[in-house]
C-alpha positions in Angstrom: 0.0 0.0 0.0 1.3 3.6 -0.9 1.7 5.9 2.1 -1.5 8.2 2.0 -1.9 11.6 3.3 -1.4 12.2 7.0 -4.8 12.6 8.8 -5.2 15.9 10.6 -4.7 15.7 14.4 -7.2 15.6 17.0 -7.3 16.1 20.9 -8.3 12.5 22.3 -10.5 12.9 25.3 -9.7 13.3 28.7 -7.7 10.4 30.4 -9.2 7.3 29.4 -9.0 4.4 32.1 -6.9 1.7 30.6 -6.7 -1.9 31.0 -3.0 -1.9 31.5 -1.5 -5.2 31.7 1.9 -6.7 30.3 2.6 -10.2 30.5 6.4 -10.4 30.9 9.0 -12.7 32.4 11.9 -12.5 30.2 14.6 -14.5 32.0 18.3 -14.5 33.2 19.0 -18.3 33.7 19.4 -18.3 37.4 17.4 -15.5 38.8 15.1 -16.4 41.6 11.0 -16.1 41.0 9.9 -13.6 43.6 6.3 -14.2 42.7 5.5 -15.6 46.0 4.9 -12.1 47.5 1.4 -11.6 47.8 1.6 -7.6 47.7 -1.2 -5.2 47.0 -1.5 -4.0 43.6 -1.1 -0.2 43.2 -4.3 2.1 43.1 -4.7 5.2 41.2 -4.8 8.3 42.9 -7.8 10.6 42.1 -5.2 13.6 41.6 -4.0 11.4 38.6 -7.0 10.1 36.9 -9.6 12.4 38.2 -11.3 9.5 39.5 -11.2 7.6 42.9 -8.5 5.0 43.1 -9.8 1.5 42.7 -9.8 -0.8 45.3 -6.3 -2.8 45.5 -6.5 -6.5 44.7 -3.6 -8.9 45.9 -1.4 -9.8 43.3 -1.6 -13.8 42.1 0.8 -16.4 41.9 1.6 -17.6 38.2 -1.0 -20.4 38.5 -3.6 -18.2 40.0 -3.2 -15.9 37.1 -3.7 -18.7 34.8 -7.0 -19.1 36.1 -8.2 -15.5 36.2 -11.7 -14.7 34.5 -12.9 -11.8 33.0 -14.0 -10.2 36.3 -10.7 -10.8 37.6 -8.8 -8.9 34.9 -11.5 -6.1 35.5 -10.4 -5.7 39.0 -6.9 -5.2 38.1 -8.0 -2.8 34.9 -9.7 -0.7 37.2 -6.7 0.2 39.3 -4.7 1.4 36.4 -4.8 4.2 34.0 -2.6 5.6 30.8 -2.7 9.3 29.4 -3.2 10.0 26.3 -0.3 12.0 24.4 -0.8 15.8 24.5 -1.8 17.3 21.1 1.2 18.4 19.2 3.9 16.8 21.7 5.5 14.5 19.1 7.3 16.9 16.6 9.8 15.4 14.1 12.5 16.6 16.2 11.5 14.8 19.3 10.7 11.6 17.0 14.1 11.6 15.9 15.5 12.3 18.9 13.8 9.7 21.1 16.1 7.2 22.9 16.0 3.5 22.1 14.6 2.0 25.2 17.4 -0.4 26.0 17.2 -4.2 25.5 17.2 -5.7 29.0 20.1 -8.0 29.6 20.2 -11.3 31.4 21.9 -11.0 34.8 23.8 -14.3 33.6 24.2 -15.3 30.2 25.9 -18.3 28.5 27.5 -16.4 25.8 27.7 -17.9 22.5 29.5 -15.4 20.1 30.6 -17.3 16.6 33.5 -15.3 15.1 31.7 -14.8 12.1 27.9 -14.3 11.7 26.4 -17.4 10.1 23.0 -18.7 8.9 20.7 -19.5 11.7 21.1 -23.2 13.0 18.5 -25.3 14.6 19.2 -25.6 18.5 21.6 -28.7 19.2 20.3 -29.1 23.0 18.4 -27.5 25.7 19.3 -23.7 26.1 21.7 -24.0 23.1 22.1 -20.3 21.8 21.8 -19.9 17.9 24.3 -18.5 15.7 24.0 -14.8 15.1 22.1 -13.8 12.1 22.7 -10.3 10.5 19.3 -7.8 10.3 18.3 -6.8 7.0 16.3 -3.6 6.1 13.0 -4.1 4.5 13.1 -2.2 0.9 11.5 1.1 0.3 8.8 1.8 -0.3 7.5 -0.6 2.3 5.2 -3.7 0.8 1.7 -3.5 2.0 1.9 -6.2 4.2 4.8 -4.3 6.0 2.7 -1.6 7.2 1.6 -3.3 10.3 4.9 -2.7 11.8 5.7 0.8 13.5 7.2 3.0 16.2 5.9 3.3 19.6 7.0 6.6 21.2 6.5 7.4 25.1 7.9 9.6 27.9 9.6 8.1 31.1 9.8 11.0 33.3 11.5 13.8 31.2 13.2 11.7 28.5 11.4 10.6 25.2 12.0 7.0 24.1 10.9 4.5 21.6 10.1 0.9 20.9 8.4 -1.1 18.1 5.1 -2.4 18.0 2.7 -4.3 15.5 -0.8 -3.8 14.6 -2.9 -7.2 15.4 -6.1 -8.7 14.9 -8.9 -8.0 17.3 -11.6 -10.6 17.3 -14.0 -8.5 19.0 -13.5 -6.0 15.8 -12.8 -8.1 12.8 -11.3 -6.3 10.0 -11.6 -3.0 12.3 -8.6 -3.7 15.1 -7.1 -0.8 16.9 -4.9 -3.0 19.0 -1.1 -2.7 18.8 1.3 -5.4 20.6 4.3 -4.6 21.9 6.7 -5.5 25.1 6.0 -4.5 28.7 8.9 -2.9 29.4 7.7 -0.3 26.4 4.7 0.4 28.3 5.6 0.3 32.2 8.8 0.9 34.3 8.6 -2.4 36.5 8.6 -2.5 40.0 7.8 0.4 42.3 7.4 2.5 39.1 4.4 3.9 36.8 3.1 3.5 33.4 4.9 5.7 30.9 3.0 8.8 29.5 2.3 10.1 25.8 2.1 6.8 24.3 1.8 7.1 20.6 2.0 4.4 17.8 3.2 5.6 14.1 2.5 2.7 11.8 5.0 2.4 8.7 7.2 4.7 10.0 9.5 6.0 7.2 7.8 3.5 5.0 8.5 5.8 1.8 12.2 6.0 2.9 12.6 9.9 2.9 14.3 9.7 6.4 16.8 7.2 4.9 18.7 9.5 2.6 20.5 11.3 5.2 18.9 14.8 4.9 16.7 14.6 7.9 16.5 18.3 8.1 14.4 18.6 5.2 11.9 15.9 5.9 8.5 16.6 7.0 6.3 15.0 9.9 4.3 13.3 7.2 7.5 11.8 5.8 8.1 9.8 9.0 4.5 9.2 9.8 2.6 8.3 6.7 -0.5 7.7 8.6 0.2 10.2 11.8 0.2 9.4 15.3 -2.3 6.9 16.9 -2.4 8.0 20.5 -3.0 5.1 23.2 -6.4 5.2 25.0 -5.9 1.9 26.9 -3.3 -0.6 27.7 -2.2 -3.9 29.6 0.7 -5.2 31.4 0.7 -8.0 33.7 0.6 -7.8 37.5 3.7 -9.8 37.6 5.7 -7.1 35.7 4.3 -4.3 37.9 5.5 -6.4 41.1 8.6 -7.8 40.0 10.5 -6.4 36.8 13.7 -4.4 36.9 13.3 -2.9 33.1 16.9 -2.8 32.6 17.9 -6.4 33.7 16.3 -9.7 32.3 14.8 -12.1 34.8 11.7 -14.3 35.6 9.6 -11.4 34.8 10.9 -11.5 30.9 9.3 -14.8 30.6 5.8 -12.6 30.4 7.3 -9.3 28.8 4.5 -8.6 26.4 1.9 -6.0 26.6 -0.8 -4.2 24.4 -2.4 -0.9 23.8 -5.6 0.1 22.1 -5.0 3.5 19.9 -7.3 6.2 18.4 -7.2 7.6 14.8 -6.1 11.0 15.0 -9.0 11.8 12.8 -12.2 11.3 15.0 -14.2 10.5 12.0 -11.5 8.4 10.4 -11.3 4.5 9.8 -9.8 1.9 12.3 -5.9 1.5 12.4 -6.4 -2.3 10.5 -8.5 -0.3 7.8 -6.1 2.4 7.6 -2.7 0.3 6.9 -4.4 -2.4 5.4 -4.2 -5.2 7.6 -3.4 -6.7 10.7 -1.5 -9.8 12.3 -3.4 -12.7 14.1 -1.9 -13.7 17.4 -1.1 -17.5 17.6 -1.1 -18.6 21.2 0.2 -22.0 22.3 1.9 -22.2 18.9 3.4 -25.9 19.1 7.2 -25.2 19.4 7.9 -27.9 16.7 5.8 -26.1 14.1 7.8 -22.8 14.5 10.4 -23.6 12.1 11.0 -20.2 10.4 10.3 -17.4 12.7 11.5 -13.8 11.7 11.3 -10.7 14.0 11.1 -7.4 12.9 11.8 -3.9 14.8 13.2 -0.4 14.4 16.7 -0.8 16.1 18.4 2.7 17.1 21.3 1.4 18.9 24.7 1.6 17.0 25.3 0.5 14.1 21.4 1.2 13.3 20.0 4.5 13.2 16.2 3.9 13.9 14.9 4.9 10.6 14.9 1.5 8.8 12.3 -1.4 9.4 14.7 -4.2 10.0 14.4 -8.1 10.1 16.5 -11.2 11.3 15.3 -14.4 9.7 16.1 -16.6 12.6 14.8 -20.0 11.4 13.9 -22.4 14.3 13.9 -20.7 17.7 15.9 -22.2 20.4 14.7 -22.4 24.3 15.8 -20.2 27.0 14.3 -21.6 30.0 15.0 -19.2 33.3 12.4 -19.9 35.7 11.4 -23.4 35.0 7.8 -22.8 36.3 7.3 -20.3 33.5 7.1 -20.8 29.7 10.5 -21.2 28.0 11.2 -17.8 26.0 11.8 -18.1 22.3 15.4 -17.1 21.2 16.7 -16.6 17.6 20.0 -15.4 16.3 19.9 -11.3 15.6 22.1 -8.5 15.9 19.4 -5.8 16.4 20.1 -3.5 19.2 17.8 -0.9 21.3 14.7 0.2 19.8 13.7 -3.0 18.4 12.0 -3.7 22.0 8.4 -5.0 21.4 8.9 -5.8 17.7 6.7 -8.5 16.3 7.8 -12.4 15.8 6.2 -14.0 12.9 5.7 -17.3 12.1 3.5 -19.0 9.3 0.1 -20.4 10.1 -2.1 -22.1 7.6 0.0 -20.4 4.9 -0.2 -16.7 6.7 1.9 -14.9 8.9 0.9 -15.1 12.6 2.4 -13.5 15.5 4.1 -15.6 18.1 6.2 -13.3 20.4 7.7 -9.8 20.8 11.6 -8.6 21.3 12.0 -8.7 25.1 16.0 -9.2 25.8 19.1 -9.4 24.1 22.6 -9.8 25.3 25.5 -7.2 25.2 27.2 -8.8 22.1 24.0 -8.3 20.2 24.1 -12.1 18.8 20.7 -13.1 19.9 17.2 -11.6 20.9 14.4 -13.4 23.0 10.9 -13.0 23.2 8.3 -14.4 25.7 6.2 -17.5 24.7 2.7 -16.7 24.4 0.7 -19.0 26.3 -2.5 -19.1 28.3 -1.7 -16.0 30.4 -1.4 -13.9 27.2 -4.5 -15.3 25.8 -6.8 -14.7 28.7 -5.1 -11.4 28.9 -5.8 -10.6 25.3 -9.2 -12.0 25.4 -10.4 -9.8 28.1 -8.8 -6.6 26.5 -10.1 -7.3 23.3 -13.7 -7.6 25.0 -13.4 -4.6 27.3 -10.8 -2.2 26.2 -12.6 1.4 25.4 
């Protein structure tokens, strides 16, 4: 699909109660599991949301979380809000200067750094890391099916940051999805912290390649954002992420490092995100690992040697396993040299002859030889089912 003219910006309403859940537990191999502590979930102060804080609920264990029903997710969601981005906050200069959210690194990492990059290889044993795979840029202009990939911008305190995200299919609104999948560490600061602010999604970022010619000073905002900015009106992260996570380090929380936002068209009279970009990617929960033989991940890496303006992908082949906490699903790991900024980008596999999303980029090692993402099983599916039905 060729880029369309940028829709006019419009003010989203006042702060919208968000179903803020990120399921994230990316792992460092020997980290302990602090989930056992039954701490109260944070409630939202009236001064922040304009509404009384919801009654706190006790944080569940992993096994309890797997059995949560819609009403349980609803209680959790009522205690959290996110704030839509202010009109006109994201200028082109801020977009280009936004820092890549660093990829969390495992506390302990059995490094495997080949002397030279090689093609992806099947793992030879449990937790055997694959060989590094060099990232390749998607050619400009993007083919139609690549317009589902974009950049997520947000504020953490006084700093502007950037991650990656993917337009995913919404079962409650077939053909008209406004949902974007990403990593939890792109939405929330982890244990003791809050949700980030001014979260917005720019689909098909730089799809026409104007920013790639090196003369960014002459570029216009619509060159970077052919579909405009789609502000988040709701989002979700898992209770475990808010209770456990250190967003700068991999740990048991990384095994659930996934999240979702609902966004709004900058033109209130405009079409849905899926209709606008020309498609969406269905989520494949509990995908049989033996059927994941050709996984590729996508994102906008910005840490050196990348510059953040190209959509890159690593054709990682069959993912290896990264176990971490054995009580939680082992992560998927593929060889890839992408860096910070690729966080939250979608991982694709083929299901019934079509692409399906099976993970998102969560962690990477310091040598930039691999990336790992959470395995999307029951907890992720229950969260998504709730969000699809209830997000406003």
